[in-house]
N, C-alpha and C positions, 0 to 999 in steps of 0.2 A: 905631123899632128901628135904622134906619140912623144916626141921630144918636148913639145910644148907642155903636154900634160905632166910629164916627169918633172919639168922645170917648176910647174905649179906645186907639185908635191914637195919639192925641195924648198920652195919659198914658204910653204905652210909649215914645214918642219922647223924652219928658222924661228918660229914663234915659241918653241920649247925653250925653257921650262915654264913659260907663261901659259895662258889658256888660249884656246882657239875654238871659236864657235862657228859652225856651219849652219846656215839657215836653209829652210826648205826652198827648193828650186821652183820658181813660178812656172817655168817651161814644163817641168815634169808633172805639175799638177793640172795644167790647163787641158791636156788631152783627156785624162779621165773625167775632169769636170765637164768638158764639152760632150763626152759620151753620156754622162749622167743626165745632163740637161736635155740632150736629144731624146733620151728615153722618157723623161718627164713629159716632154712635148707630145711624144707618141701616145703616152698614157692618157693625156688630156683629150687627144683625138678619139681614142677608144671610148672615153666616157661621154663625150659630146655627140659623136656620130657612130654609135655601134652598128647601126643598120648598114653603113657603108661596107662593113666587113662581113656581114652575114646575109647580104641580099642575094649573092650568087651561090655557086657550088664550090667555092674555094676553101682554103684552110680555115678561114674565120668561121664559116658556117659549120664545117666539120668539128671544130673545137667547141663551138657553141652547142651543137647537137649532142656532143659527147657529154658535156657537163650537165646539160638538161636531162639526158637519159639517166645520169647517175644521181639526179636529184640535187645537184649542187648549184643549179641556177633555174630560174622560172622560165627562161626563154633563151634562145641563142644570143639575142641582143643583150640580154641581162648578163650572160656569161662574159661577153666581150667588155661590157661596161665594168663588171667586177674585176676583170683582168687589168683594166685601165686604172682602177683605184689602187690595186696592189702595186702596179708599176710606178705610179706617181709616189706612193708612200715609200717604196724601197729606194728608188733612185733619187727622190727628193731628199730623203735622209742622208744619202751618200753625198749629195751636193752640199748640204749644210756642213757635213763633216769636213769635206775638202776646203770649203770656204773658211771654216773655223781654224784650220791648220795654218792659215796665213796670218791670223791674229798674233800680236806680240806675245811671245811665250807659248804659242800654240804648238810649235814643233821646233826641233833643232837638235844638234849634236855638239856637245862641248867636250874637248879633250884638255886635260891638264896633267900635272906631274904625278898625280895619284891615281887617276883613272879617267873614265868618261861617263858623261851623263846624256841619256837619250830622253828627249821630251817628245811625247806623242799625244796629241789632243789633251794637253795640259797635265798629262800623267808623266811622272818622272821615274826613270830607272837608272840607278847608279851602279857602276861596275868598277872594281879596282883592277889595275893592271896586273897585280900579283895573283889575282884570282882568275885571270883570263889568259888564253893562248890560242895559237893556230888560226890567226885571221886569214881568211882566203875567200875567193869568189865561189859561191855555190849557186845552184840553179833550182828554183822551185816553180813548177808550172810554167816553164820557159821564161821565168823572170829571174834576173841576176840580183843577188843580195850578198852582203858580206856576212859570212858565217864565222863563228868562233866558238871556242869551248869555255864554258863558265863553270867554275868549281861548284857554285851554289846550285846549279841545275843538274849536275851529274847524278845519275841514279833515279831521277824522277821519271814519271810516265811520259811527260811531255818531252823531256830531254832525250829519253831513249827513242821516242818516235822520231824526233828531229835528227838524231844520229843515223837512224836507219834510212831516213829520207835524203839527208844532205851530207852526212859525215861529220856534222858539227851539232852541238846541242842548243846553240843560241844563234841569233842573227840580228843584224842591223839593216833594216830596209834602206835602200839607196834612193832617197828623195832629195838628194842634194846635188849641187851643180857638178861635182866631180863624177867621172866615170866610176863604175863599180870597181874596176881593176885599180884605179888610183886611190879610191877610198880605202880598199883593203890594204894597199901598200902603205898609205899614210898611217893607218891605225897600227899596222904591224911595226913600222919603223919608229913611230912615236912610243909604242910600248917598249921597244928595245932600249930607247934612250932613257925612258923612265925607270926601267929595271936597273940599268947600268948606273944611273944617278943615285938610285936608292942604295945600291951595293956600295958605292963610294962613300955615301954618308954614313953607312954602318961601320966602315973601317976606320 
C-alpha cells in the first residue's frame, strides 16, 4: 500500500513545472456530511416531539427542568424544542457548507512553479514557495493536517499560537484523496524542485 502511494506521489511530481490541482475528496466529505445530516434529523425530532424526551425521568427531563429553573425556557418540552432549533440551525449550516465545497471552484489545492493556491469555500489563499518551508504532518485534535511555516504569518498572534500547538505557523487541511503523509511529501518535494528551478534561472 505504501509503495502504491509513493508511486502516486512520483507520478504527480512528474507534472512539475506545470500546474497540478487536487480536488476535494468526496469520500472525506461524505462522513462529516452524514453526521451533520443525522444531527439535523435529530433536531427535527426534538422540535416535533419534545414530550418524548421529557415524559420520564431521563436526561431530557433533567435538561428541560434545568433550563426552565434558570428561566431560559418556559417548560421542559420548550427547552428540548429550543435545543432542536439550535441543532438544526448549526448542523444545517454545516451541511450547506460541505455541499458548497463540492461546487466547481468551491475548494481545491493547486501547485505550480511559483507556489500553491488553497481554495476553501470560494476564498483563495496564495503562498509562494520561497516564503514557505518545513512541510510536515502535524496533529490537531487527533486530526492529521499538513503544517508548514509561512514567512507572512511569522510573529503574528495566530501564528505564534499555531507554533505552540503544532510546531508550524500555518497548515493545509487534508480534504484531498492523498493520505496526509503523501500530501506533505508531495508539497515538500514540489517545493524543492521549484526552489532548485528558480535558482537555476537566476544563474
